[in-house]
N, C-alpha and C positions, 0 to 999 in steps of 0.2 A: 228301813226297807231296802228294796232293790231299786235300781234306776233303769229307765229305758229312754231312748231318744229316737227321734225321727227327723228327716230332712236330709240335706246334703251332707255327705261324709267325705268330701275331698281331702280334708286334713285329718281325718280320724276323729272328728268331734262327736261322733255318735258311738264310739267304741266304749260303751259303759256296761256291757253285758256281764262283766265279772265284778262290778261294784256291789258291795253289800253294806248293810247298816248305814245307809244314806238317809240323812234327816233334812238336808237342804241342797238345792242345786242352783248354780248361776251359770248362764251360758251367753256366749257371744256368737258371732256369725261363724267362727272357725275354731272355737274351743269350748270346753265344758269343764266346770269345777264342781266337785261334790264334797259336802261336809259329812263326815262320818259321825256316828253317835259318840265315839270316843274323843271327838274334837279334831281328829286329823283330817287333812284335806287331800283329795286326789284330783288329778287333772288329766285331760286328754285333748288332743287336737293340735292346732298350730301353736308353736311357741316362738313365732317370729319376733315378738316384742317382749318375751319373757313372761307372758301371761300364764303359762303352764308350769313355770319353775317354782314349785311348792316344796322342793327339797329343803329340808332344814327348818321349815315353818314349825314353830312350837304348836302343840295342840291348842285349839281355841277352847275357852271356857264358856259355858252357858250359864 
C-alpha cells in the first residue's frame, strides 16, 4: 500500500507521499525507511549517520 506520516518534518522524515507498494515501515526521530513489496528499500529524512543510505542494498527476500 501507500505510506503516510505525521509529526515533525524538520529533516524531511515525513516526505513519504510518493511511496507506493509499501509493506513495512521503520522510523526514527529524524528518518523513515520503507520496505516495498518487491523487497527494495526507500528512505527519507536525515542521513547524518548514514541511516538513509540504502543505495546499493540488494532486495530483501521474504
